[in-house]
N, C-alpha and C positions, 0 to 999 in steps of 0.2 A: 153574591160571595158564599163558597161552599161552607156547607154546616160541618164542624168538628168532628173528627174521629178521635174515639178514646183508643191507644192501642193497648192492649192488654200482653206481656208477657206472659208465653205457657213452658218456658225451657229454663232448664238446669243451668247452670253457670259450668264450663268447662274450664277445667283448672286441673294442676299436680295433688293429687290426693284424693280424685274428687272417688264417689263409688262406680265400679265398673262392673262387666260380665265377669264371672270366674274364669280365670288363665287368660285374661287379655293385660298385656302388657301396661305400665301405668303412662298419664299423660305426664309428657316432659315439656320444660321451656329450657331455654340454654341463652345466652344473651350472645347476641352477633355484633351488636352495637354498641359503644357509652356514651352518653349525652357529653359527658365532662372529659373524654378524649378523643371521639370517633366527630363529635358535633351532632350526632341525632342515635335515637334508642330504636334497637329493633331487636328480636326474640325469635330463635328457631324454635318452632314447636311440634311435638310428636305426640300421636293420640293413633290410636284404631279408630276405624274410619264409623263407627258403631259405636261412639261413645255419647254419653252422656241422652239429651233428646236428640233423636235422628230420625230418618226417613231409610225404608228399604227398598231399594229397585229389585224388579222381578229378577235379574239377576244373579241378587243375594242367595236362590235356592235354585233357579230355574236354569240348564245348559244353556240354552237358546234365549232365555231373554235379556230387555232391555237393562242397561244400565242406565244411571241416572243423568248422563250426558246424551242420551238418545230421546229421553223425553222432554216437551218444549216447557217452559217456564208456565204456563198455563194450567198442569198438570198437578202442580203444588200451590193454588191458590183456589178460592172460591168459596160458596154460600157454606155455614156449616153448622150443623146441631149437635146438640150435648145429648146422649140419652145416661140417665142415672141408673145404673144397676147396682147400687150399693149394695140394696138390697135382696140380692140374690142371695140362694141357698149352695153354701159352697166359695171355691174357689173358682172355680169354673164359670165365662158366661155360656150359659146355652140356651139354645133355641128357643125354649119355652119361655127365657128371661126377653127374649126380643120379638116374638109374634105377637104380642098385643100391643106394640109400637107400629107394625108393617104400615099399617095403614096411613099413619100420622106421619111416618119418613117417607112416605112414596108422595102423599100430599104437599111435605116440604120440599121434596125435588133437591137436596141439597148433593153439593158436590164429597162433603166429608162430612163423618158424622164421628163424634168424639166420644168413648167412653168414658163414664167417670165412674170408676172400681173403687175409688179409696186409697188405690195403693201408694200414691204420691203422699201421704203423711207416713208411710215407711220408707220412705227414700233415705239409703242411708244404714238402714239395718243389717244385721248379719245375713239374713235369709232372704231380703229383696228380690235379687234374683234368683233364687233357688227355690222359692216357695210364694208366689205370687199370683196375681188374678190370671187370666189366660181366658182365649176360646175352645170350645169344643169347635172338631170342622162341622155339625152342624149349624153353628151359630156362624164360624164363618162361611158358609156357603150360602145362608139367608143375605149376608151381606152383601156379599160377590154378587148376588143378582139384583142389587138397586141401582145400578147405573151408576156409581159412585164415582170419582177419582180416587180417594183412598179413605181410609178410616185410620184414624189416632186414641189410642189410650194413654192412661198415665200410670201403666205398668212397665214390667221391662221388656214383656214378649206376649205377642199373640198367641205363643206354643208354651205350654207347662215346661219345664226345665229338663224336666228327664227325656222329652223326645228330641232333644240338641244333639244327643249320639245315637239315637238310631238308625238302622241302615239302610240303604235304598231298598233292600229286596223286600222291608216290612209294607211296601203300599201297597202290595196285593194283599193283604191281609186286613189293613184300615189299618196301620201301625207303622206310616211312613213316617219319616222321619219329616219334623216341623210341620204336619199336616194344615195348619190355617195359615202359615208362609204360602203355602202350595196354593194351597185353593184361593188366596185372596190375591196375590201375586201371580199367578198362573189367569186371574180373570182379570189382567190389565192394571189393579189398583195398589196404589201404594201406600206401605204401612209407616206410619210417625209413631215412635215407642219413646217411653220414660218422658210424655206431659207432664204440665202442673199446673194449679192453677184451674180447672175446669169447676173448679166447685164455686166461682168466682164469676162464670159464664150464665148467660140467660140459656133457654132451651132453645131458641134461632134468634135470628135477627140480627146476625155477626158473622164477617169476612176470617177466611181462616187462610193461614199463610205460613207454609214451610219449606223454604228455601234453601236449596243444597248449596253446599259452599265447594265439595269435590263430585267429579263425573262420574263415581266407581259405583258399586253394588249397593254402597250405604252411603251416608255423609251425614256427621253432625248438621243440626239446621238451629234458627233462631225462630222459632214457632209464636207466633202472634195472633191475636186476635182483634178485628177493627168492629170496634161497636160504635154507632152512630151517636152522638149525645151523652157517652161517656157510660160507665156503671158503677151504680152503688156498691 
């Protein structure tokens, strides 16, 4: 008999009124079938592809990048590790925050590195999306070189809010639009944003899942960790 596995949900619920990136249309639900009159219950759901806990595909920022439907499901599951970066200086996760852990990370050989930034505690606050944890290009480059399937974090984005409206021409001067996204997705990784519950995970020894619902440039996911023997 197989040993039981504990499944820990790492996702925010998707529902009308949930926090969304500034400017995104709201999540909507409309009834399509009413149990009492139609004999079945059904709803029409409308939501941005990058709502809540979601995964980014290379097509999100790269003209020739793969969409989620182009990637095998195996790319969205594998051994995970948690890197606690809550003691960093400032909002940005910098290269110097990751460098002391690189030997350990390479020894673990994970498919996913999950960054515990502490921002999950701020979910729903007014500036969650506009002033939160993110990666510097140097940190993104270090992660991109680890041979991962992807990275995840309990924050709104791997890039600061200000870079979402920078022009493509800025790439030549190092102020490229969404530079961390481009470095990670350009290296073939996927990015999982708005995770929660990472502080309940061990540093290693678990399987991470982030299976997409849509085959687009991004999709909401029910991210989860599978832990043998449960978690305290």
